[in-house]
C-alpha positions, 0 to 999 in steps of 0.5 A: 175169688182169684185176681190176676197179678202182673209180676216184675217180669210181666208174667201173670199169675192168680192170687187168692184171698188175704187182708186186701180181699173183701167179699163181693157185693150181692144184689138184694134181689138176686136168687141165692141159688140161680139156675145156670143159663146158656150164657153162664158157665157151669161149674164144669166149664172154664171161664173165658180169660177176658177183661171185665166189661160192663154191658149197658143193657145188662141188669143191675146185678150184672153191673154190680158183680162186674164192679165187685172188689174181687170180681176177676179182671182177667187178662187186663188188655195192654193195647189201650194203655200203650196208646194212652202212654204213647199220647202222654209221652208225646205231650210231655216231650213236645212241651219239654222240647218246645221249652228247650228250643225256645231257651226257656229252661226254668233252672240249671238242673237240665245242664247239671244232669246232662253233664252228669250223664255225659261223664258216665257215658264217657266212663268218667266220674260224675264231675259236674262243673256247673256246680263248681270246677271239678265238683263230684255230684255224688257229694250233692245228691246221691243218684247213681241210678242216673247212669241207667240213662247212658245208653239213651245218651250214647244214641242221642248225646244231647240234653234233649235225650234226657227230656225224652227219657223222662217223658217215657218214664212218666208215660210208663208210670201211667200205663202201670197205674191204669192197668192196676186200677182196672185189675183192682176195680174191674170195669172201664175205670183203668183207662180213665184213671190213666188219663187223669193220672197222666194229666195230674198237676204233679207230673205236669209241673215236673215236666215243666221243671226239665229233667230230674232224677226222680223220673226214675223213681216214679214208675218204680213207686207205681210198681211198688204200689201195684205189687202191694195192691195185688198182694205180691209182697216179695215183688213190692220189696224188690221194686222198692230197693232200687229207690235208694239209688235214685235219691238219698231221701227215698231211703225213708220211702223204702222204709215206709214201704216196709211199714205198709207191709208190716201193717198188712201182716207181712211182719218179717218182710216189712221189718226187714225192708224198713230197717234196710231203707232206714240204714240206706238213708243213714249210710248215704246221708252221713257217710257216702255223700260227705265222703264225696263232698268237698265240704265233708257234710250233707249240705241240705240239712241247712234247708231245715235248720237255717233261715237265711243266716239264722239258725232255727231250733228243732222245735221251731222247725217242727212247729213251722211245718204248717205255717204257710198257706202255700203248704196247706194248698199243696196238701189240699190239692194232693189229696183233693185230686182223688176226691180224698179217697186216697186217705182210705188206703194204707198206701197213703203212708208212702207219701209221708217221707217226702211230705215230711222233709218238704214241710219241714224245709225252710226253702219256699221252693219245697212247699208248693205245687210247682217244681218236680217234688210232687211227681213221686207222690202221684202214683201213690195217691192214685193207686191209694184211691183205687184201694180206697174205692175197693174198700168203700164198696163193702162199707156198712155206710151206704153213702160211702159206697155211693160216693165211691162210685162217683170218685173216678168221674170226679177225679177225671173231671178235676184233672181236665179242669186243672189242666186249664191252669197247668203247663200242658195248656201251652200246647194249645196256644199258637205262640208256643210254636213260634220263635220269639226275638229272645229265641233268635238272639239266643241262637245267634249267641250259640253260633258265636261260641265255638265247640270245645271251649270253656264257657261261663254262663247262666240258665238261658244258654246253659243246657244248650252248651253242655253237650260239647263245651265245658260249662261253668255257672256264672260267677262259680268258676273263680281262677278258671278264666274261661274262654267265653263268658255269656249271659242274658242281661234280660235276667234280673240279676244282670240287668244293671251290668253296663260293661259286660267285658269289665264284669268278666274281668271282675269275675276273673282278674287274672284275664282280659276280655272283650265284647264279642257279640251283643244280640238282643239281651244276650252278650258274649264276651271272649278272653283275649289274654292267654289262658292261665294255669288251671286249678281244679276244684 
């Protein structure tokens, strides 16, 4: 029986059976050859092109057919998903903006990406001085797809524009996931899954982590999974290929998409895509990044084979993949949010590349549920869940069929329950909307730093300065003698600094500095000697 499929360009077209299709369930009491009723179409009458709906007053056979795996979903409505997407986008952006406005950025990444996009917007090479004076960011991570955000930055030249773009991209992925679930499962599952997905811990932690390039990958991966579920193999290939320009490790994910295609019987396309993804990864990591890096190598290999200053053997790296309860917790909640139903689908293979490098890493930041690393896994596990439910409906084990019917309500319940311990809960607290003493101090410090100067600073002020100043990381610009050195003494590393001007001169012995402003924990030091001749990194 035909299923509607949405193409990359938004066109809908019917597709018929393949290895993904399973026969519709039949009610035991149903008449094998029923006579048509006035409300049922005869073979000569066209079936209305409308969404599948469940009528609470309808007999059980109608409900069963409406939820059958290959029951035609018809034209999946867009409006309810646009509403859900708009609400999610507003929540994501509100949280991000309030965090930014209160000077609570958790890392230097937002400032780094703002400098990168600003360089692209000015048609310059992506130099990111935060990483080092004159540092070409393509020698760190290969993410040229970030240049797609330039039009947004032209309209709103601020780091906040990146936060808005990320919120919109995450919300778009929720629309894709929800509509795909309704198309695959029928009934009213789609909107509920869209909400559960939008509240998933992987996306919420990514929102808390400010902007990262993976925001571009999340809707692409959702589109790849959608194409696989609706048997549009060429579309799956075309949506997967751009991932190699989002981040270097996603080349292996592209290869995994090829593996899934191969498993599903599309051997030629699967093999071709797998080879392309693997070659793209090798080319990027061993040629392009080293060519752009001043070190001439890919620095992130050290995350796997180095523990502190000590080299770790390959065997120890592999044996240590599951050596931490933090890793086990992350894996449990990754699949647990779908009641482990995602494990019944071949789509779950797409999580292996990202999980692989994270579990092998010696960096504890990669192991757990915080930061942004799990965002790319969320569309995979939720759409794999939908496929797992579809497959379970025809299982010869009755308990599995019954369990499949409860998975979506359980998933929604888990999403709402976990949100009580996740970032978006902060939006329910009145203090989130009030500026504290630290915020007022940071604003005063910002007013004391002229536009256009060169500033060496830490995380607190960094993303607020990058739009119209040249910004360096504190201690990361030797020989540059910046005009201003500003930092937060409330941060642990700076709490012992007694004389900020002397500290600035210790960093830059070629220059003289004096204290310009101390407000709260923020200190602003300005250079009093002439600027020396600048060296490039």
